[in-house]
C-alpha positions as a LaTeX table, in Angstrom:
\begin{tabular}{lrrr}
\hline
Residue & $x$ (\AA) & $y$ (\AA) & $z$ (\AA) \\
\hline
Unk1 & 3.78 & $-3.09$ & 20.56 \\
Unk2 & 6.05 & $-2.02$ & 23.39 \\
Unk3 & 5.33 & 1.06 & 25.49 \\
Unk4 & 7.40 & 4.12 & 24.54 \\
Unk5 & 8.42 & 2.81 & 21.11 \\
Unk6 & 7.12 & 4.00 & 17.72 \\
Unk7 & 4.10 & 1.96 & 16.55 \\
Unk8 & 6.03 & $-0.31$ & 14.19 \\
Unk9 & 9.05 & $-0.94$ & 16.43 \\
Unk10 & 8.79 & $-4.16$ & 18.44 \\
Unk11 & 11.03 & $-5.44$ & 21.22 \\
Unk12 & 12.41 & $-8.92$ & 20.52 \\
Unk13 & 14.45 & $-9.30$ & 23.73 \\
Unk14 & 12.44 & $-12.32$ & 24.92 \\
Unk15 & 12.85 & $-14.02$ & 21.53 \\
Unk16 & 16.63 & $-13.63$ & 21.83 \\
Unk17 & 16.57 & $-15.65$ & 25.07 \\
Unk18 & 14.87 & $-18.63$ & 23.39 \\
Unk19 & 15.68 & $-18.79$ & 19.65 \\
Unk20 & 13.24 & $-20.83$ & 17.62 \\
Unk21 & 10.16 & $-19.63$ & 19.50 \\
Unk22 & 7.42 & $-17.61$ & 17.89 \\
Unk23 & 5.56 & $-14.52$ & 19.06 \\
Unk24 & 2.37 & $-13.05$ & 17.64 \\
Unk25 & 2.32 & $-9.26$ & 17.35 \\
Unk26 & $-0.19$ & $-6.73$ & 16.08 \\
Unk27 & 1.02 & $-3.28$ & 15.16 \\
Unk28 & $-0.92$ & $-0.34$ & 13.80 \\
Unk29 & $-0.43$ & 3.32 & 13.06 \\
Unk30 & $-0.44$ & 5.93 & 10.32 \\
Unk31 & 2.28 & 5.80 & 7.65 \\
Unk32 & 2.27 & 9.13 & 5.78 \\
Unk33 & 3.38 & 9.21 & 2.16 \\
Unk34 & 1.95 & 5.90 & 0.88 \\
Unk35 & 1.09 & 7.18 & $-2.59$ \\
Unk36 & 1.04 & 5.98 & $-6.18$ \\
Unk37 & $-0.12$ & 8.13 & $-9.08$ \\
Unk38 & $-3.87$ & 7.41 & $-8.74$ \\
Unk39 & $-4.15$ & 5.52 & $-5.43$ \\
Unk40 & $-3.01$ & 6.44 & $-1.93$ \\
Unk41 & $-3.45$ & 5.69 & 1.74 \\
Unk42 & $-4.60$ & 8.88 & 3.49 \\
Unk43 & $-1.95$ & 10.10 & 5.94 \\
Unk44 & $-4.30$ & 9.76 & 8.93 \\
Unk45 & $-5.42$ & 6.17 & 8.16 \\
Unk46 & $-4.11$ & 3.43 & 10.45 \\
Unk47 & $-2.13$ & 0.73 & 8.66 \\
Unk48 & $-2.35$ & $-2.61$ & 10.49 \\
Unk49 & $-0.15$ & $-5.69$ & 10.54 \\
Unk50 & $-0.87$ & $-9.00$ & 12.28 \\
Unk51 & 2.39 & $-10.92$ & 12.28 \\
Unk52 & 4.18 & $-13.89$ & 13.75 \\
Unk53 & 7.82 & $-13.19$ & 14.59 \\
Unk54 & 10.35 & $-15.98$ & 14.94 \\
Unk55 & 14.00 & $-15.58$ & 15.84 \\
Unk56 & 16.05 & $-18.26$ & 14.11 \\
Unk57 & 19.11 & $-19.93$ & 15.63 \\
Unk58 & 21.40 & $-18.05$ & 13.20 \\
Unk59 & 20.16 & $-14.69$ & 14.54 \\
Unk60 & 17.86 & $-13.81$ & 11.66 \\
Unk61 & 14.22 & $-12.95$ & 12.33 \\
Unk62 & 11.26 & $-13.95$ & 10.19 \\
Unk63 & 8.01 & $-12.00$ & 10.04 \\
Unk64 & 4.98 & $-13.75$ & 8.57 \\
Unk65 & 1.44 & $-12.43$ & 8.44 \\
Unk66 & $-0.95$ & $-9.96$ & 6.93 \\
Unk67 & $-0.80$ & $-6.20$ & 6.34 \\
Unk68 & $-3.73$ & $-4.02$ & 5.36 \\
Unk69 & $-4.79$ & $-0.41$ & 4.94 \\
Unk70 & $-7.76$ & 1.50 & 3.54 \\
Unk71 & $-6.91$ & 3.33 & 0.32 \\
Unk72 & $-8.50$ & 6.02 & $-1.81$ \\
Unk73 & $-7.97$ & 7.03 & $-5.41$ \\
Unk74 & $-9.52$ & 8.02 & $-8.72$ \\
Unk75 & $-10.97$ & 5.70 & $-11.33$ \\
Unk76 & $-8.62$ & 5.53 & $-14.31$ \\
Unk77 & $-11.53$ & 5.73 & $-16.75$ \\
Unk78 & $-14.16$ & 8.09 & $-15.35$ \\
Unk79 & $-12.02$ & 9.92 & $-12.74$ \\
Unk80 & $-14.64$ & 9.37 & $-10.02$ \\
Unk81 & $-13.42$ & 8.73 & $-6.45$ \\
Unk82 & $-12.79$ & 5.07 & $-5.59$ \\
Unk83 & $-11.47$ & 3.23 & $-2.57$ \\
Unk84 & $-10.87$ & $-0.14$ & $-1.03$ \\
Unk85 & $-8.55$ & $-2.10$ & 1.20 \\
Unk86 & $-4.97$ & $-2.90$ & 0.24 \\
Unk87 & $-4.10$ & $-6.28$ & 1.73 \\
Unk88 & $-0.89$ & $-8.27$ & 1.47 \\
Unk89 & 0.51 & $-11.45$ & 2.96 \\
Unk90 & 4.16 & $-11.06$ & 3.97 \\
Unk91 & 6.97 & $-13.54$ & 4.66 \\
Unk92 & 10.10 & $-11.49$ & 5.22 \\
Unk93 & 13.54 & $-11.90$ & 6.78 \\
Unk94 & 15.36 & $-9.41$ & 8.98 \\
Unk95 & 19.10 & $-9.71$ & 9.67 \\
Unk96 & 21.81 & $-7.75$ & 11.45 \\
Unk97 & 23.85 & $-6.86$ & 8.38 \\
Unk98 & 21.74 & $-7.15$ & 5.24 \\
Unk99 & 23.68 & $-7.11$ & 1.99 \\
Unk100 & 22.96 & $-4.05$ & $-0.22$ \\
Unk101 & 21.33 & $-6.20$ & $-2.92$ \\
Unk102 & 19.70 & $-8.66$ & $-0.49$ \\
Unk103 & 15.94 & $-8.74$ & $-0.15$ \\
Unk104 & 16.05 & $-8.60$ & 3.64 \\
Unk105 & 15.45 & $-5.88$ & 6.20 \\
Unk106 & 17.71 & $-4.53$ & 8.94 \\
Unk107 & 17.52 & $-5.94$ & 12.46 \\
Unk108 & 18.65 & $-4.08$ & 15.58 \\
Unk109 & 19.94 & $-6.02$ & 18.58 \\
Unk110 & 16.79 & $-6.07$ & 20.75 \\
Unk111 & 14.27 & $-4.37$ & 18.48 \\
Unk112 & 12.89 & $-4.74$ & 15.02 \\
Unk113 & 11.50 & $-1.85$ & 13.00 \\
Unk114 & 8.68 & $-3.31$ & 10.93 \\
Unk115 & 7.82 & 0.00 & 9.23 \\
Unk116 & 9.94 & $-0.48$ & 6.06 \\
Unk117 & 8.43 & $-3.93$ & 5.49 \\
Unk118 & 4.86 & $-2.73$ & 6.17 \\
Unk119 & 5.36 & 0.31 & 3.94 \\
Unk120 & 6.67 & $-1.86$ & 1.06 \\
Unk121 & 3.81 & $-4.37$ & 1.44 \\
Unk122 & 1.11 & $-1.68$ & 1.32 \\
Unk123 & 2.66 & 0.10 & $-1.68$ \\
Unk124 & 2.86 & $-3.19$ & $-3.57$ \\
Unk125 & $-0.79$ & $-3.94$ & $-2.72$ \\
Unk126 & $-2.16$ & $-0.58$ & $-3.94$ \\
Unk127 & $-3.84$ & $-0.77$ & $-7.36$ \\
Unk128 & $-1.79$ & 0.81 & $-10.14$ \\
Unk129 & $-4.87$ & 1.77 & $-12.16$ \\
Unk130 & $-7.98$ & 1.61 & $-9.95$ \\
Unk131 & $-11.46$ & 1.26 & $-11.42$ \\
Unk132 & $-14.78$ & 2.22 & $-9.84$ \\
Unk133 & $-16.22$ & $-0.99$ & $-11.36$ \\
Unk134 & $-14.89$ & $-3.57$ & $-13.83$ \\
Unk135 & $-17.38$ & $-2.44$ & $-16.48$ \\
Unk136 & $-16.73$ & 1.31 & $-16.15$ \\
Unk137 & $-16.93$ & 2.79 & $-19.63$ \\
Unk138 & $-15.42$ & 6.13 & $-18.68$ \\
Unk139 & $-16.89$ & 9.55 & $-19.38$ \\
Unk140 & $-19.82$ & 9.90 & $-21.75$ \\
Unk141 & $-18.37$ & 11.15 & $-25.07$ \\
Unk142 & $-21.71$ & 12.77 & $-25.97$ \\
Unk143 & $-21.70$ & 14.89 & $-22.79$ \\
Unk144 & $-18.11$ & 15.92 & $-22.01$ \\
Unk145 & $-17.47$ & 17.43 & $-18.62$ \\
Unk146 & $-15.44$ & 20.61 & $-18.34$ \\
Unk147 & $-12.29$ & 20.37 & $-16.28$ \\
Unk148 & $-11.74$ & 23.16 & $-13.78$ \\
Unk149 & $-9.71$ & 25.92 & $-15.41$ \\
Unk150 & $-10.65$ & 24.92 & $-18.96$ \\
Unk151 & $-13.22$ & 26.58 & $-21.17$ \\
Unk152 & $-16.70$ & 25.08 & $-21.15$ \\
Unk153 & $-17.20$ & 22.51 & $-23.92$ \\
Unk154 & $-19.20$ & 23.80 & $-26.86$ \\
Unk155 & $-22.63$ & 22.18 & $-26.88$ \\
Unk156 & $-23.16$ & 22.61 & $-30.63$ \\
Unk157 & $-20.05$ & 20.73 & $-31.70$ \\
Unk158 & $-18.59$ & 17.60 & $-30.03$ \\
Unk159 & $-14.92$ & 17.51 & $-29.13$ \\
Unk160 & $-13.09$ & 15.69 & $-31.99$ \\
Unk161 & $-10.94$ & 13.80 & $-29.47$ \\
Unk162 & $-14.03$ & 11.85 & $-28.32$ \\
Unk163 & $-14.54$ & 10.42 & $-31.81$ \\
Unk164 & $-11.07$ & 8.91 & $-31.68$ \\
Unk165 & $-11.72$ & 7.45 & $-28.22$ \\
Unk166 & $-15.02$ & 5.91 & $-29.34$ \\
Unk167 & $-13.21$ & 4.10 & $-32.15$ \\
Unk168 & $-10.46$ & 2.75 & $-29.89$ \\
Unk169 & $-12.61$ & 1.33 & $-27.00$ \\
Unk170 & $-9.90$ & 0.80 & $-24.42$ \\
Unk171 & $-10.28$ & $-1.99$ & $-21.86$ \\
\hline
\end{tabular}
């Protein structure tokens, strides 16, 4: 990280002087808005990336390394809080004029903004349907829990929707 720059912007001026050399960088900082439907990275959590940058002779830059962030969410079966670490290995290319359909990132003359790449890597590493444990069976159909704002379940008669769920046994 270079002084005075945002946490994911790195100066590559010295790499421009000697193309083909590599430089190890570690960047970290919060990235607000990393959210899927049932998993998210809290806005105040630091996302970290340990990368090796290499400027190629043709002017493109490669970034190879690991990205990780602590995530939180809700179990898709029992709706209890869950969490973990989203981790991804990246091998990406940055270039001065990326094509609209190209799978590369933009490169400034003497700086590279790693935030779009780090953001994409974390979002792809978040679980789409997190579970509190692989054998979570979900809520107990015999003892349904009332959801805030709904009427209390009647104790003398089970909810008919639970009978259907018992028969289906989703995995």
